[in-house]
C-alpha positions as a printed NumPy array, in Angstrom:
array([[ 68.337, -10.322,  75.14 ],
       [ 65.261, -10.227,  77.348],
       [ 63.362,  -7.684,  79.446],
       [ 64.809,  -9.027,  82.69 ],
       [ 68.334,  -8.25 ,  81.485],
       [ 67.341,  -4.681,  80.644],
       [ 65.561,  -4.24 ,  83.98 ],
       [ 68.671,  -5.404,  85.832],
       [ 70.84 ,  -3.109,  83.709],
       [ 68.615,  -0.081,  84.418],
       [ 68.58 ,  -0.777,  88.158],
       [ 72.373,  -1.122,  88.37 ],
       [ 72.671,   2.167,  86.456],
       [ 70.189,   3.791,  88.866],
       [ 71.865,   2.518,  92.013],
       [ 75.475,   2.671,  90.723],
       [ 75.907,  -0.526,  92.683],
       [ 75.404,  -4.226,  91.935],
       [ 74.674,  -5.023,  95.592],
       [ 72.082,  -2.253,  95.986],
       [ 70.42 ,  -3.245,  92.709],
       [ 70.255,  -6.863,  93.902],
       [ 68.667,  -5.725,  97.17 ],
       [ 66.089,  -3.591,  95.369],
       [ 65.217,  -6.372,  92.9  ],
       [ 65.233,  -9.073,  95.608],
       [ 67.739, -11.26 ,  93.769],
       [ 71.265, -12.347,  94.597],
       [ 74.238, -10.21 ,  93.602],
       [ 75.829, -13.071,  91.609],
       [ 72.589, -13.309,  89.614],
       [ 72.741,  -9.581,  88.83 ],
       [ 76.425,  -9.807,  87.869],
       [ 75.882, -12.818,  85.597],
       [ 72.898, -11.218,  83.88 ],
       [ 74.852,  -8.029,  83.17 ],
       [ 77.828, -10.037,  81.948],
       [ 75.579, -12.024,  79.595],
       [ 74.081,  -8.791,  78.288],
       [ 77.529,  -7.328,  77.681],
       [ 78.525, -10.477,  75.822],
       [ 75.422, -10.314,  73.628],
       [ 76.009,  -6.637,  72.837],
       [ 79.765,  -7.019,  72.443],
       [ 80.377,  -3.997,  74.664],
       [ 81.29 ,  -3.33 ,  78.287],
       [ 78.402,  -1.435,  79.887],
       [ 79.86 ,  -0.628,  83.299],
       [ 83.247,   0.454,  84.569],
       [ 83.814,  -1.431,  87.808],
       [ 86.334,  -1.172,  90.585],
       [ 86.203,  -1.776,  94.332],
       [ 84.604,   1.605,  95.046],
       [ 82.403,   2.665,  92.151],
       [ 80.25 ,   1.377,  89.327],
       [ 79.822,   3.809,  86.442],
       [ 78.318,   3.582,  82.998],
       [ 80.746,   3.375,  80.108],
       [ 80.1  ,   5.335,  76.911],
       [ 78.363,   2.24 ,  75.529],
       [ 76.261,   1.95 ,  78.673],
       [ 75.246,   5.611,  78.435],
       [ 74.312,   5.102,  74.785],
       [ 71.861,   2.257,  75.398],
       [ 70.436,   3.344,  78.785],
       [ 67.702,   5.614,  77.445],
       [ 66.709,   3.065,  74.775],
       [ 66.601,   0.349,  77.43 ],
       [ 64.309,   2.517,  79.556],
       [ 62.002,   3.092,  76.589],
       [ 61.874,  -0.638,  75.803],
       [ 61.082,  -1.572,  79.407],
       [ 58.515,   1.237,  79.608],
       [ 56.752,   0.015,  76.452],
       [ 56.793,  -3.575,  77.682],
       [ 55.337,  -2.633,  81.055],
       [ 52.689,  -0.463,  79.437],
       [ 51.615,  -3.436,  77.307],
       [ 51.323,  -5.568,  80.43 ],
       [ 49.279,  -2.897,  82.156],
       [ 46.832,  -2.741,  79.258],
       [ 46.544,  -6.5  ,  78.958],
       [ 45.927,  -7.023,  82.662],
       [ 43.682,  -4.02 ,  83.034],
       [ 45.707,  -2.696,  85.962],
       [ 44.678,   0.774,  87.061],
       [ 46.442,   0.935,  90.411],
       [ 49.545,  -0.669,  91.827],
       [ 49.673,  -1.037,  95.575],
       [ 53.41 ,  -1.749,  95.903],
       [ 56.681,  -0.293,  94.722],
       [ 59.325,   2.297,  95.605],
       [ 59.578,   6.001,  94.865],
       [ 62.918,   7.835,  95.143],
       [ 62.431,  11.547,  95.869],
       [ 65.032,  14.3  ,  96.374],
       [ 64.249,  17.113,  98.82 ],
       [ 66.268,  20.299,  99.459],
       [ 67.137,  20.745, 103.153],
       [ 67.067,  24.519, 103.376],
       [ 63.542,  25.214, 102.193],
       [ 60.352,  24.284, 103.999],
       [ 58.265,  21.866, 101.956],
       [ 55.596,  21.307, 104.585],
       [ 52.695,  21.189, 102.119],
       [ 54.449,  18.565, 100.038],
       [ 55.316,  16.574, 103.166],
       [ 51.646,  16.567, 104.168],
       [ 50.697,  15.283, 100.723],
       [ 53.282,  12.502, 101.061],
       [ 51.791,  11.561, 104.428],
       [ 48.29 ,  11.372, 102.982],
       [ 49.551,   9.318, 100.038],
       [ 51.325,   6.921, 102.388],
       [ 48.092,   6.425, 104.337],
       [ 46.284,   5.443, 101.146],
       [ 49.137,   3.298,  99.776],
       [ 50.88 ,   1.834, 102.861],
       [ 52.779,  -0.79 , 100.833],
       [ 54.5  ,   1.753,  98.599],
       [ 57.929,   2.64 ,  99.975],
       [ 58.907,   6.307,  99.774],
       [ 62.664,   6.894,  99.903],
       [ 63.654,  10.518, 100.631],
       [ 67.104,  11.954,  99.917],
       [ 68.332,  15.308, 101.208],
       [ 70.266,  17.096,  98.466],
       [ 70.733,  20.588,  97.114],
       [ 68.647,  21.491,  94.107],
       [ 71.506,  21.067,  91.602],
       [ 72.236,  17.537,  92.825],
       [ 68.519,  16.731,  92.732],
       [ 68.415,  17.83 ,  89.097],
       [ 71.358,  15.559,  88.307],
       [ 69.61 ,  12.683,  90.084],
       [ 66.445,  13.217,  88.047],
       [ 68.451,  13.344,  84.831],
       [ 70.548,  10.238,  85.495],
       [ 67.658,   8.209,  86.893],
       [ 68.873,   7.757,  90.484],
       [ 65.848,   9.819,  91.563],
       [ 62.329,   9.357,  90.208],
       [ 61.457,  12.95 ,  91.024],
       [ 62.467,  15.809,  93.278],
       [ 61.622,  19.241,  94.595],
       [ 63.643,  21.718,  92.574],
       [ 63.791,  25.264,  91.297],
       [ 62.968,  24.949,  87.592],
       [ 64.497,  27.76 ,  85.486],
       [ 62.388,  28.689,  82.485],
       [ 65.24 ,  27.85 ,  80.107],
       [ 65.254,  24.243,  81.342],
       [ 61.531,  23.58 ,  81.395],
       [ 61.755,  21.396,  78.287],
       [ 63.711,  18.844,  80.354],
       [ 60.997,  18.273,  82.921],
       [ 57.413,  17.516,  83.638],
       [ 56.467,  19.349,  86.8  ],
       [ 53.846,  20.338,  89.339],
       [ 54.51 ,  23.83 ,  90.698],
       [ 53.547,  24.512,  94.276],
       [ 55.681,  27.345,  95.736],
       [ 56.393,  30.864,  94.515],
       [ 57.808,  32.915,  97.385],
       [ 59.536,  36.287,  97.108],
       [ 62.984,  36.68 ,  98.655],
       [ 63.389,  39.351, 101.343],
       [ 66.513,  40.808, 102.88 ],
       [ 67.198,  39.763, 106.489],
       [ 69.423,  41.901, 108.714],
       [ 70.035,  42.792, 112.35 ],
       [ 67.534,  45.396, 113.704],
       [ 70.426,  47.818, 114.361],
       [ 71.708,  47.597, 110.801],
       [ 71.988,  51.074, 109.167],
       [ 69.491,  50.025, 106.457],
       [ 66.937,  48.546, 108.866],
       [ 64.818,  51.7  , 108.962],
       [ 64.035,  51.701, 105.242],
       [ 60.771,  50.465, 103.736],
       [ 62.377,  48.789, 100.738],
       [ 65.944,  47.857,  99.79 ],
       [ 67.5  ,  48.131,  96.336],
       [ 70.198,  45.672,  95.374],
       [ 72.547,  48.59 ,  94.777],
       [ 72.201,  49.406,  98.486],
       [ 73.872,  46.098,  99.322],
       [ 77.082,  46.546,  97.33 ],
       [ 79.171,  47.059, 100.495],
       [ 77.434,  44.366, 102.549],
       [ 78.706,  40.942, 103.514],
       [ 76.392,  38.153, 102.344],
       [ 75.458,  34.894, 104.021],
       [ 74.414,  32.836, 101.029],
       [ 72.96 ,  29.497, 100.078],
       [ 75.698,  26.973,  99.258],
       [ 76.603,  26.675,  95.583],
       [ 74.578,  23.461,  95.265],
       [ 71.462,  25.652,  95.112],
       [ 70.106,  27.417,  92.055],
       [ 69.257,  30.449,  94.224],
       [ 72.96 ,  30.829,  95.013],
       [ 73.568,  31.55 ,  91.321],
       [ 70.423,  33.643,  90.919],
       [ 71.342,  35.967,  93.815],
       [ 74.851,  36.489,  92.448],
       [ 73.446,  37.183,  88.957],
       [ 70.993,  39.727,  90.418],
       [ 73.78 ,  41.513,  92.287],
       [ 75.919,  41.617,  89.14 ],
       [ 72.971,  43.137,  87.279],
       [ 72.958,  45.859,  89.947],
       [ 76.621,  46.58 ,  89.218],
       [ 78.561,  44.656,  91.861],
       [ 79.823,  41.221,  92.828],
       [ 78.549,  40.286,  96.296],
       [ 81.073,  39.842,  99.093],
       [ 80.187,  36.374, 100.378],
       [ 81.492,  35.59 , 103.875],
       [ 79.736,  32.254, 104.315],
       [ 77.795,  29.667, 102.303],
       [ 75.615,  27.004, 103.904],
       [ 72.613,  24.747, 103.396],
       [ 71.509,  25.221, 107.002],
       [ 68.856,  27.896, 107.394],
       [ 69.339,  28.206, 111.162],
       [ 73.067,  28.8  , 110.714],
       [ 72.338,  31.526, 108.163],
       [ 70.08 ,  33.372, 110.59 ],
       [ 72.517,  32.933, 113.488],
       [ 75.245,  34.66 , 111.488],
       [ 72.85 ,  37.491, 110.633],
       [ 71.86 ,  37.769, 114.31 ],
       [ 75.563,  38.086, 115.175],
       [ 75.713,  41.116, 112.83 ],
       [ 78.247,  39.433, 110.574],
       [ 76.247,  39.778, 107.379],
       [ 72.862,  39.903, 105.62 ],
       [ 70.902,  37.128, 103.959],
       [ 68.188,  36.765, 101.319],
       [ 65.501,  34.326, 102.45 ],
       [ 61.987,  33.355, 101.301],
       [ 59.046,  35.237, 102.781],
       [ 57.71 ,  32.164, 104.575],
       [ 60.994,  31.794, 106.43 ],
       [ 61.113,  35.501, 107.217],
       [ 57.643,  35.462, 108.764],
       [ 58.813,  32.86 , 111.269],
       [ 61.754,  34.954, 112.496],
       [ 61.645,  36.806, 115.826],
       [ 61.135,  40.524, 114.986],
       [ 63.148,  41.465, 118.097],
       [ 66.2  ,  39.747, 116.624],
       [ 65.74 ,  40.307, 112.887],
       [ 64.51 ,  42.948, 110.479],
       [ 63.146,  41.685, 107.156],
       [ 62.49 ,  44.059, 104.274],
       [ 61.256,  43.661, 100.688],
       [ 63.646,  44.067,  97.79 ],
       [ 63.04 ,  46.498,  94.952],
       [ 62.026,  45.218,  91.514],
       [ 62.901,  43.122,  89.661],
       [ 62.148,  40.574,  92.342],
       [ 63.786,  37.224,  92.965],
       [ 61.488,  34.345,  93.834],
       [ 61.934,  30.911,  95.275],
       [ 59.989,  28.846,  92.731],
       [ 59.647,  25.187,  93.603],
       [ 58.091,  22.317,  91.708],
       [ 57.89 ,  18.579,  91.983],
       [ 59.68 ,  17.597,  88.791],
       [ 60.508,  14.458,  86.842],
       [ 62.29 ,  13.953,  83.534],
       [ 60.277,  14.191,  80.348],
       [ 60.152,  10.976,  78.355],
       [ 61.678,   8.803,  81.076],
       [ 59.934,   5.71 ,  82.34 ],
       [ 58.334,   6.148,  85.775],
       [ 57.225,   3.26 ,  87.939],
       [ 53.513,   2.823,  88.518],
       [ 54.06 ,   3.811,  92.141],
       [ 55.593,   7.139,  91.026],
       [ 52.72 ,   7.697,  88.58 ],
       [ 50.234,   7.047,  91.367],
       [ 51.916,   9.727,  93.506],
       [ 51.794,  12.246,  90.661],
       [ 48.11 ,  11.514,  90.023],
       [ 47.38 ,  11.727,  93.75 ],
       [ 49.005,  15.178,  94.111],
       [ 47.307,  16.468,  90.946],
       [ 43.913,  15.604,  92.439],
       [ 44.512,  17.599,  95.607]])
């Protein structure tokens, strides 16, 4: 067994594809397949379940993946120390971004980073926050912008950068539009336009309504912010949206009001898995954002 075999194994697990792993590693697919087959022979276990459509880790593959990552990480760290490398000017970073929430500040930071490190490839993937969390956990994403619940903080390292209170959005002629603040109990008979269930806030809003004594009547779920507001403008329902989004809405078409305590907040962080190996390119991005 050698480091190259483990690197190939980790990349196939990340990509869930032999062809994509070969492309990323700049080797031929037969070379990847042979290396994995040799590794399986040495270990006496099948590491991947293969068919014409998918490549998935077997139980044995799952069992050795984290150890393989630790071995490769230790090996690379030794090389870094021996060569005295402090910066790597090439590499790829896989980042998950949620489509519904503005991440303009983070996008600006990515642009500045790209200017300083033009040879580092940044691959962006548009997913809901739950899928981003899964990607971070299984290694298909190096990092992502997610809502990090306090009970899961031990899973992640993170850099927090958004904490935005949710407000209620309704049509200006809605019966509640004249109030100064809205209690969740006031919404028990309303129809909700909600984030799709791939978003942590979807669950948090439902939990908050249940705490107020009712299950929300959801007429539509979507990841498209514009579609949410269009449905509200058509007087078909109400929505809970972050303050930054609310401030950009036309006050002639929408009324936005604060919710009574306890508040719900959109809390976003750039997160990556604790204890997992990160490429030097990903570490450079983290260090770059920390310095800002």
